[in-house]
C-alpha positions in Angstrom: 119.4 -71.0 30.2 121.3 -67.8 29.8 122.3 -65.3 32.5 123.5 -61.8 31.8 125.9 -60.1 34.3 126.4 -56.4 34.2 129.4 -55.6 36.4 130.5 -52.3 37.9 133.4 -51.6 40.2 132.4 -49.2 43.0 130.2 -51.8 44.7 132.8 -54.6 44.5 133.9 -56.3 47.8 136.7 -54.4 49.4 136.2 -51.1 47.6 135.7 -48.1 49.9 137.1 -45.0 48.2 137.3 -43.7 44.6 141.1 -43.3 44.8 141.4 -47.1 45.0 140.0 -47.3 41.4 142.4 -44.7 39.9 145.1 -46.0 37.6 147.8 -44.0 39.4 146.8 -45.7 42.6 145.6 -49.3 43.4 143.6 -50.0 40.3 145.4 -53.2 39.3 144.7 -54.7 42.7 141.0 -53.8 42.5 140.7 -55.2 39.0 141.4 -58.6 40.6 138.9 -58.0 43.3 136.3 -57.1 40.7 137.1 -60.3 38.7 136.8 -62.4 41.8 133.3 -61.0 42.7 132.1 -61.7 39.1 133.5 -65.2 39.3 131.5 -65.8 42.5 128.4 -64.8 40.7 129.2 -66.9 37.7 129.8 -70.0 39.9 126.5 -69.4 41.6 124.6 -69.0 38.3 125.9 -72.3 36.9 125.2 -74.0 40.2 121.6 -72.7 39.9 121.1 -74.2 36.5 122.5 -71.7 34.0 124.0 -73.1 30.8 125.5 -69.9 29.5 126.7 -66.7 31.2 127.6 -63.4 29.5 129.5 -60.8 31.5 129.4 -57.1 30.5 132.2 -55.1 32.0 130.5 -51.8 32.9 133.0 -49.6 34.8 134.9 -46.6 33.5 136.6 -47.6 30.3 134.7 -50.9 30.5 137.8 -53.1 30.2 138.6 -53.8 33.8 137.9 -57.5 34.3 140.9 -59.7 33.8 139.8 -62.3 31.2 142.8 -64.6 32.1 141.4 -64.9 35.6 137.7 -65.0 34.6 135.7 -68.2 34.9 136.3 -69.9 31.5 132.7 -70.9 31.2 131.7 -67.2 30.8 131.9 -64.9 27.8 133.1 -61.3 28.3 131.9 -58.0 26.7 134.8 -55.6 27.1 135.7 -52.2 25.6 133.9 -48.9 25.7 132.4 -48.1 22.3 128.9 -49.4 23.0 125.5 -48.1 22.0 123.9 -49.8 25.1 126.6 -48.9 27.6 126.4 -51.2 30.6 123.8 -53.4 29.0 125.4 -54.1 25.6 124.2 -57.5 24.2 121.1 -57.9 26.4 118.1 -59.4 24.6 115.1 -61.6 25.2 117.1 -64.8 25.1 118.3 -64.3 28.7 116.5 -65.7 31.7 117.7 -63.1 34.1 120.2 -60.3 34.9 122.7 -59.9 37.7 124.0 -56.4 38.7 127.4 -57.1 40.4 129.4 -54.4 42.1 126.7 -51.7 41.7 126.5 -48.4 43.6 123.8 -45.9 44.6 122.7 -43.0 42.5 123.9 -39.4 42.6 121.7 -37.4 44.9 120.6 -40.5 46.8 121.7 -41.4 50.3 124.6 -39.5 51.8 126.1 -42.9 52.8 126.2 -44.4 49.3 129.7 -45.6 48.6 131.2 -43.6 45.6 127.6 -42.7 44.6 127.1 -41.2 41.2 125.1 -41.7 38.0 127.1 -42.7 35.0 129.4 -39.7 35.0 130.1 -38.1 38.3 131.9 -35.2 36.7 128.9 -34.1 34.6 125.6 -35.6 35.7 123.9 -34.4 38.9 120.6 -36.3 38.6 118.6 -38.3 36.0 114.9 -38.7 36.2 112.6 -41.1 34.3 109.0 -39.9 34.1 109.8 -37.5 36.9 111.4 -40.1 39.3 115.1 -39.9 40.2 116.9 -43.0 39.0 120.4 -44.5 39.2 122.2 -46.8 36.9 120.5 -49.8 38.4 117.0 -48.5 37.6 117.9 -47.4 34.1 119.6 -50.7 33.3 116.7 -52.7 34.8 114.4 -50.8 32.5 116.5 -51.9 29.5 116.3 -55.5 30.7 112.5 -55.1 31.3 112.0 -54.0 27.8 113.1 -57.5 26.8 111.0 -58.9 29.6 114.1 -60.0 31.5 114.0 -59.6 35.3 116.8 -58.5 37.6 117.5 -61.5 39.7 120.5 -60.3 41.8 122.2 -57.1 42.9 125.5 -57.0 44.9 127.1 -53.9 46.4 126.5 -51.7 49.4 123.4 -51.5 51.5 122.3 -48.2 49.8 122.1 -49.6 46.3 120.3 -52.7 47.5 117.6 -50.6 49.1 117.3 -48.5 45.9 116.8 -51.7 43.8 114.3 -53.2 46.2 112.0 -50.2 45.5 111.3 -51.4 42.0 112.3 -55.0 42.3 111.1 -56.2 45.7 111.8 -59.9 45.0 115.4 -59.4 44.0 118.1 -61.5 45.7 120.9 -59.4 47.2 124.4 -59.6 48.6 125.3 -56.6 50.8 129.2 -56.8 50.8 129.6 -53.5 52.6 127.8 -50.9 54.6 128.2 -47.3 53.6 129.6 -44.8 56.1 130.2 -41.9 53.8 130.7 -41.5 50.0 134.4 -42.3 50.6 134.2 -44.8 53.5 132.6 -48.2 54.1 132.5 -51.0 56.6 133.7 -54.0 54.5 132.9 -57.6 54.9 135.8 -60.0 54.8 136.4 -61.0 51.1 135.9 -64.7 51.6 132.6 -64.1 53.4 131.4 -61.6 50.7 132.1 -63.9 47.8 130.5 -66.9 49.5 127.4 -64.7 49.9 127.5 -63.6 46.3 127.8 -67.2 45.1 125.0 -68.4 47.4 122.6 -65.6 46.4 123.4 -66.0 42.7 122.5 -69.7 42.9 119.3 -68.9 44.8 118.4 -66.2 42.3 118.6 -68.5 39.3 116.6 -71.2 41.0 113.9 -68.7 42.0 113.8 -66.7 38.8 110.2 -67.7 38.0 109.0 -65.7 41.0 110.7 -62.4 40.0 109.0 -60.1 37.6 110.9 -57.7 35.2 110.6 -54.0 35.7 108.8 -52.8 32.6 108.7 -49.0 31.8 105.9 -48.5 29.3 106.3 -45.8 26.7 106.4 -42.9 26.1 109.4 -42.4 28.3 110.6 -39.0 29.4 114.1 -38.4 30.6 115.3 -35.3 32.4 119.0 -34.8 33.1 120.5 -32.2 35.5 124.1 -31.5 34.6 126.7 -29.9 36.9 127.6 -27.3 34.3 125.6 -25.1 31.9 128.0 -25.9 29.1 127.3 -29.7 29.5 123.6 -29.2 29.3 123.6 -26.7 26.4 125.8 -28.9 24.1 123.4 -31.8 24.4 120.7 -29.8 22.5 122.7 -30.5 19.3 120.6 -33.7 19.4 117.2 -33.2 17.8 114.4 -33.5 20.3 116.5 -32.5 23.3 115.2 -29.3 25.0 116.9 -27.1 27.5 114.4 -26.5 30.3 116.7 -24.8 32.8 120.3 -23.5 32.8 121.6 -27.0 33.6 118.6 -29.3 32.8 117.5 -31.0 29.6 114.4 -33.0 28.7 113.5 -35.4 25.9 110.8 -38.0 25.3 111.1 -41.2 23.3 108.5 -43.8 22.4 110.1 -46.7 24.3 112.6 -47.5 27.0 115.4 -48.6 24.6 115.3 -45.5 22.4 115.2 -43.3 25.4 118.2 -45.1 27.0 120.2 -44.6 23.8 119.4 -40.9 23.7 120.2 -40.5 27.4 123.6 -42.2 26.8 124.3 -39.9 23.8 123.5 -36.9 26.0 125.8 -38.1 28.7 128.6 -38.7 26.2 128.2 -35.1 24.8 128.0 -33.7 28.4 131.3 -35.4 29.3 133.0 -34.1 26.1 131.7 -30.6 26.8 133.1 -30.4 30.3 136.4 -28.9 28.9 135.2 -28.1 25.4 134.2 -30.7 22.9 137.1 -30.0 20.5 139.7 -30.0 23.2 143.1 -29.4 21.8 142.1 -30.0 18.1 143.8 -27.6 15.8 141.7 -25.4 13.6 
């Protein structure tokens, strides 16, 4: 039985402010904390009956987890050139998905710790079929396309509540309570990881009672960008329409195709923030 773990960093035990994740600050310390949370989930998965675990590093440049400290029973997807972003490698061979270290969406609760949606510098809000979504919802839809349920989410209380709206049976580990976007009340690390391990084991054992979140096609995405330049440049992709100065819309036949197009738009939006050609000489 295979379990897929998609891991982010903002919702990891001990994280309270974005500065802690900056390479010029405490990043190396928090890479270890991220690896430790993922290890707790891996241990729980195997204790619950998993025979194989694949971990997808999904934060920033997507090469944060320290493989030399990772549970040797797990495989790691690392590096940032990925068509499926935080869900690279997911398919119908998996029995369930864990979201470890996840965070709330941009435009959600004012208490969401380091809340954003994929790219805080460019994306203001993403909607699927008119409903605002965060990374958890989008990624759950990708898993649901393959009929794979989200079994566990770990992070702050805000992201847990967001996930429960579309996955009411999901197991959860609330490792912090949001105070502000840049402040949190943190559980002791030992207690947090014990909870993650315990909930991961329970999630695998109870997987048959949790249904996947399936988004039937056609699927329409709308993306509000922070800047007009970011929105406009995404219209270089066929089928992407500008419906407002900072808003685009496109429709695809299924959730996977729509997700890929969304990710392409976000990549272009990020590149367009300071000009897509940057310092390239003519």
